C-alpha positions in Angstrom: 26.4 25.5 -60.3 25.9 23.0 -57.6 24.3 24.2 -54.4 26.2 23.5 -51.2 24.8 20.5 -49.3 22.2 21.3 -46.6 23.5 20.9 -43.1 22.3 18.0 -41.1 19.2 19.0 -39.1 20.9 18.1 -35.8 23.9 20.2 -36.7 21.6 23.1 -37.6 20.1 23.2 -34.2 17.3 20.6 -34.5 16.3 18.5 -31.6 14.9 15.0 -31.3 12.0 14.5 -28.9 10.7 11.3 -27.4 7.3 12.9 -27.1 5.5 15.6 -29.1 6.5 18.8 -27.2 3.2 20.4 -28.2 1.2 17.8 -26.2 0.8 18.1 -22.4 2.8 15.5 -20.5 -0.3 14.3 -18.8 -1.7 13.2 -22.2 1.3 11.1 -23.1 1.3 7.4 -22.2 4.0 6.1 -19.9 5.7 2.8 -20.5 7.7 1.5 -17.6 10.5 -1.1 -18.0 9.9 -4.2 -15.8 13.0 -3.7 -13.7 11.5 -0.4 -12.6 7.9 -1.4 -12.3 6.8 -4.9 -11.3 3.4 -4.3 -12.8 4.9 -4.6 -16.3 4.5 -8.1 -17.6 7.4 -9.4 -19.7 6.1 -11.3 -22.8 8.6 -13.4 -24.7 8.8 -16.4 -27.0 8.3 -19.9 -25.5 11.4 -22.1 -25.6 12.5 -23.5 -28.9 10.6 -26.7 -29.7 7.6 -26.0 -27.4 4.4 -26.6 -29.3 1.3 -25.2 -27.6 -2.0 -27.0 -28.2 -4.0 -23.8 -28.2 -1.8 -20.8 -28.0 -3.3 -17.5 -26.9 -2.6 -14.4 -29.1 -1.9 -10.9 -27.9 -3.6 -9.3 -31.0 -6.9 -10.7 -29.7 -6.8 -8.4 -26.7 -8.7 -5.1 -26.9 -8.8 -2.3 -26.2 -5.2 -1.0 -25.9 -4.9 2.4 -24.3 -1.6 2.9 -26.0 1.2 1.0 -27.6 4.7 1.8 -29.0 7.2 0.0 -31.1 10.9 0.7 -31.0 13.1 -1.6 -33.1 12.3 -5.2 -32.0 10.6 -4.0 -28.7 6.9 -3.6 -28.2 5.3 -1.8 -25.3 1.5 -1.7 -24.7 -1.0 -0.6 -22.1 -4.1 -2.7 -22.0 -7.2 -1.1 -20.5 -9.0 -2.7 -17.5 -11.6 -1.2 -15.2 -9.7 -2.5 -12.2 -6.3 -1.2 -13.4 -4.3 -1.1 -16.6 -2.0 -3.9 -17.7 1.5 -2.9 -18.9 3.2 -5.3 -21.3 6.8 -5.4 -22.6 7.8 -7.7 -25.4 11.5 -7.5 -26.2 11.3 -9.7 -29.3 9.0 -9.0 -32.2 9.1 -12.5 -33.6 5.5 -13.9 -33.9 6.3 -17.3 -35.3 6.2 -19.2 -32.0 4.0 -19.5 -29.0 4.3 -16.7 -26.4 5.3 -17.0 -22.8 5.6 -14.7 -19.8 8.8 -14.4 -17.8 8.9 -14.1 -14.0 12.3 -12.7 -12.9 13.3 -14.0 -9.5 14.1 -10.9 -7.5 13.0 -9.1 -4.3 9.6 -8.1 -5.9 8.7 -11.4 -7.6 5.5 -11.6 -5.5 4.2 -8.4 -7.1 5.3 -9.6 -10.6 3.5 -12.9 -10.0 0.2 -11.1 -9.1 0.6 -8.8 -12.1 1.0 -11.9 -14.4 -2.1 -13.5 -12.9 -4.1 -10.4 -13.6 -2.9 -10.4 -17.2 -3.6 -14.1 -17.8 -7.2 -13.7 -16.5 -7.6 -10.7 -18.9 -6.1 -12.7 -21.7 -8.8 -15.4 -21.2 -11.5 -12.8 -21.4 -12.2 -12.5 -17.7 -11.8 -9.6 -15.3 -8.2 -9.1 -14.3 -9.2 -8.2 -10.8 -7.7 -5.5 -8.6 -4.1 -4.4 -8.8 -1.6 -6.1 -6.4 -2.0 -4.6 -3.0 1.6 -3.2 -3.0 0.8 -1.2 -6.2 -2.5 0.3 -5.0 -2.7 3.8 -3.7 -5.0 4.2 -0.7 -6.9 7.5 -0.5 -4.6 8.6 2.4 -1.4 7.8 0.5 -2.8 9.5 -2.6 -3.5 12.6 -0.6 0.0 12.6 0.9 1.6 12.3 -2.6 -0.5 15.2 -3.9 0.6 17.3 -0.9 4.3 16.4 -1.6 3.9 17.4 -5.3 2.4 20.7 -4.2 5.3 21.2 -1.7 7.8 20.4 -4.5 6.2 22.9 -6.9 6.4 25.6 -4.2 10.0 24.8 -3.4 11.2 24.7 -7.0 9.7 28.2 -7.5 11.7 29.5 -4.5 9.2 29.2 -1.6 10.7 28.7 1.9 9.4 26.6 4.7 7.1 29.3 6.1 5.4 30.0 2.8 4.9 26.2 2.3 3.5 25.8 5.8 1.1 28.7 5.2 -0.1 27.2 1.9 -0.3 23.5 2.8 -0.3 23.1 6.6 -1.7 26.1 8.5 -2.5 29.5 6.9 -1.7 31.2 10.3 1.9 30.1 10.0 2.5 33.2 7.8 1.8 35.6 10.7 3.5 33.7 13.6 6.2 35.7 15.4 9.7 34.4 14.6 10.2 32.8 18.0 6.9 30.9 17.8 7.5 29.9 14.2 10.9 28.4 15.1 9.4 25.9 17.5 6.0 25.4 15.8 4.6 22.1 14.6 3.8 23.8 11.2 7.5 24.5 10.7 8.5 20.9 11.4 5.8 19.6 9.1 6.8 21.9 6.3 10.4 20.8 6.6 9.3 17.2 6.4 7.2 17.9 3.3 10.2 19.6 1.7 12.6 16.7 2.6 10.2 14.0 1.5 9.2 15.8 -1.7 12.8 16.3 -2.8 13.6 12.7 -2.0 10.7 11.6 -4.2 12.0 13.8 -7.0 15.6 12.5 -6.6 14.8 8.8 -7.3 12.4 8.1 -4.5 9.6 7.6 -7.0 11.3 4.4 -8.1 10.7 2.9 -4.6 7.0 3.9 -5.0 6.8 2.1 -8.3 8.2 -1.0 -6.7 5.5 -1.1 -4.1 7.6 0.6 -1.4 
């Protein structure tokens, strides 16, 4: 007697994951598409008929922090002491010389700097510092960390007073209601909540674009 066919794993409740759900998110590499992050260099084939005298090859670059292939696309992160290089190659054909593409948009200057860093690295030299617009100053880094803490508190149900006591001024928790209402700690906590939620709801894209 023939056994009934096994149900498809998706229909049986299976799920597909982009990343291994057992690994912490912080350990997974992130690959940004170039329209989102100008630091991602687009590597493509040179025009048909172009013959390079001494073409440079990507496989000669090491070490790669991470890479991923998906169909004809290839994403890679190249290590560099001054800041990693992100590469996106939408065509897997290796029969012709490679080129880099510079989209002409409102962040072309950042893309140009990222390409320059990559070309220096490709020639075996130091890539140099990240474009200024993509660097995080110590003050900006501290601000972003504070916003992430505020968002964590808010998403677990904390109100402005609790957030103020945790991140702004511990005495905010014991202020009388009248004093709290007009306090600087309350205003700062509300700004933290507003800015943290804006960052979560797409504002991070502006950050990635050097804004």
